[in-house]
N, C-alpha and C positions, 0 to 999 in steps of 0.2 A: 504494500500500500504506500507507494512513494509519495512523499510530500511534493516533490518537484512537479509531478503531473497534476497536482490539484485534486487528487482523489481521496485525500484524507478527510474523513468525516467523523466527528465526535458523536457517536450514536449513544442513545440511552442503553442499548444492549451491551455495548462495550464497557460503559461505566459500571453497569450492574455486575458484569462478569468480574471486573477487577475488584470491586468492593466485596464480592463474595469469596475472594481468595482468602484462605486461612491466614496468610501472612500480611494481609492488607493493613491491619491495625498497626502491626510492628513497623511496616514500611512507612506508614503515615507519621508515626512517632519519630522515626529516624529522620525523615525529611524535615519535620518541624524543628527538631533539635539542631539540625545542620544549618538551617536558615538563621536561627537565633545565634548560633556560634559564629557564623560568618559576618554577622552584622558589624559594620564599621560606621560609626557616627561621623558625619561631616556636617557641621552646622551651616556652612555656606550653602551647600547644595540642598539641604533640607528646607531652606527658605524658598528655594526655587521649585522643587518637585517632591512628590511623595516617593517613598522607597520603591514601590512597584514600578513607577515610571522610570526611575533611575536605572533599574535592572533592565527594563526594555530598551532604554537608550543605549546601554552597553552593547546589547545584541544588535541593535540597529546600526551602530557604528561599524561593527564587524561585517554585517551583511552588506552594507553599502561599499565597503572597501573591497569586498570580493567581486563586486560588479564592475571591475575595471577592465577596459579593453584598450589595447595598445594603439589602435587607430582612432580612438575617440577621447579627446582631452576633456570632455564633459562627463565621462564615466567615472566610476570609483567614488571615493569619499571626498566631496568638496563642500565648502560652506553652503553654497546655494542648494545643492542636492540634499544636504542634511536638513536645512530649514524646510524645504519643500516636503521631505519625508515626514518630518515631525508634524507639520500642519495637516497634510493630507491624511495621515493616519491618526490624527487627533491625540498625539502624544503631548504636545504643548504648543504654545504660540511661537511665531517666528522670532520674536524678541527673546523669549526664554531659550529657544534653540541656540541662538547666537551666544547667549550668556553661558550656556552649558558647554558649547564647543570651546569657547575661550578658556573656561575653567579647566576642561580636560587637557587642553594644550599646556596651560600653566602648570598643572600638576604632573605632567609627563605621561598622561594616559593616551594622548594622541601626539603624533609627531609629523612634521612636514616633510614631504619628499618631492622630488621633481618627477613630472610625468615621463614615462619611459620613451615616448615618441617626441616630446617637446620639452626640453629642460627649462624653458622659460615659464612653463605652467606649473604652479605649485599645487600639489594635492596633499591629502592627509591620509594617515593610516593609523590603526590602533597600535600602540606600543606593546612590547612584551609585558609591561606592567598591567595593562588592561586585559591582555589575553590570559594572563595567569589568574586574574580575578574571575573571568568568565569560566576558565577551566576548573577552578576550585568549586564554583557553584555547581557546574555540571557533574563533577566528580562525586560530590556529596549526594546529589540526587540519584546518580547511577547506583551508588551504594545502597540507597533505599529501594530503587526500582528492581534491582537484581533479586530481591527477596521474593518478588512475584513474577519477574521475568528473567530467569537465569540466563537466557540466551543473549542478553545485552551486556553481560559482565565483561566481555572483551573490550567494550567501549571505554572502560576505565583506563586500561593500558593504552588505548588508542588516542587518548587526549594528548595533544602535542604533535600528533602526526598530521602533516599538511593535507594529505589525501582524505583522511577522516574528517578533519575540521572543516574543510572546504564544503563538503556535502552537508555536514551537520548544521553549520551556521547558515548555509544557503537555504536549507529546508525550513529551519526555524523562521527565517525572514520571509520566505515565500508564503508560509502558512499565515504569518501575521499580516502581511499586506493583502491577503485574500479577504480580510475583514472578519475572520473568525476570532472569537475571544473566549477564553476559558470562563470568564464571568457570565457569559450568556447562559451557562448551565448552573450558575450559582449566584443569582441576583442579590441574595442577602449579604454576600461577602463584599459587595461594592462599597458599602459604608466604611468598612475597615480598610479596604485596599486603597481608598482615596485619601486616607489620613496618614500623616507621618507616623511611622512605626506601628500603624494600626494592625497590620497582619501579624507582626511579631507579638503584639499584645494578645491577639486572638489565639495564636499558637501557644502562648504561655498559659492561657486559660485551659486550653485543651490538655496540655501536658500536666496540669495541676490535678487532674482527675485521678481516681483510684485505679489500681492496676487491673481490676476486673470490670472497669467501666470504660470500655474502649469500643471503637476508635475515638469517638468524641463523647466525653462524659455527659450523662444525662442527670447525674446527681449534682447537688451544689458543690462548687469548688471554692477553696479559700482564695482570697485575693488581697493584696496589699498595694494600694495605689502608690504609696511612697516607694516601695520596692521596685515596682514596674517603672516608675519615673526615673529612679536612679539607674536601673539596669540599662534603659534605653536612652538615657540622657535627654529626657524631655521634662516639661513641668508637670506637677501634680494636676494642675488645672487641665492640661491637655489630655491626660489619661482619664480624669473624671468626666470631662465633657464627652469624650468618646463613649464611655460606658453609659452615660445618661442618654445620649442620642440613640445608642443601640437599644436601650431599654424602651425609649419612647417608640422606636420602630418595631417593637415586639420581638427583637432578636435575642434578648436575654432578660433575666430578672435578677435584680439585686436583692439579697436577703440578709437576715441577721440584725441584731440590735443596732449595729453600727455599719450596716451594709458591707459586711466583711466577706460575704460569699456572693458568687454569681452562678446562676443556672442558665446554661445555654438552651435555647428553644429547640424543639425538634426540627423546625424548618431550617434554622441556622446550621444545626448538626448535619442535616441532609445536604445542604449546600457545601459545607466544608468537605464532606466526603466526596461529593461530585467534583469539586474543584481539584482535590488531590488526585482522584482517579483520572480526571482529564489531563492533568499535568503529567502523570505517569504515562498515560497512553501516548501523549504527544511526544515526549522525550524518548520513549522506547521506540516509537515508530521512526523518528528521525535517526536515532542511533542505529537501528537495524538496517535502515536504508544506507547510512554512511558506511557501516561495516561491510555491507554487500558490495559497495562500490570500490573498496580498497583493493589494490593489487595483491596477489597472493605472495606474501613475503612475511617474514617474522616481524611482529610488532615490537619495537624497542620499549623496554620498560621505562616508565617515566617516574622521576622522583615525585613522591607525594607532595602536594602543595601545603 
């Protein structure tokens, strides 16, 4: 089911099958833990975009850089193409796109290069610094996915291989520009996804459940607003507002004498499982496609990130 041909469809049957896997709960937990562990707070960028959009930006930069043709100086990653990509795919405004690009260049995540056919034309490309961040995220997710899809385990070692990464990141970008979104199958998640560290807070609530209450706990879980604010380096007001808005939307219920517990609603739990199953299905399909496209040769072991 190659992404490149546009045949990838996230069906309800596929999500149901993944959620029914006996290791799905463990995979979901591993995925959530890895995203929290990889969190790196950057206050400058958090003023511009949410964490979710920042992750999408990184993949977009890589995707655009792969679309470079030697006979076309307008191909590849350029400032204008990046702005157009961000606006046409509703990632952010053109002004914010320019600010993001400038910041990425300043911090060494993007570097300038001369176009191969015309050295007077300056283009951009993701630096190894940005590539290692993208690889680290994929590696952790592959670690979770292999619990339910053992066939994609070789993708972990393949990270860093140009043949694998070219297809992998191209497929992810192609799927994204098709207009498909994981949140379409999980509308209740949108409130969290659009807030700074909102998804990390939601994952923290999920991980706070009891061992026998998985994948998403249905029983009340303890919560400390101060602890969450400190862990993710945001204000207590930010965390409290998110929880209050989610409660108003019927996504969770706060309980206890001092509102020290949270109960996730069945609808939100359903959306969380659908979102995770969709992510697993997407990444597994892209990885399997990329592995199949690799030349038959030994895959060099890559040092863990």
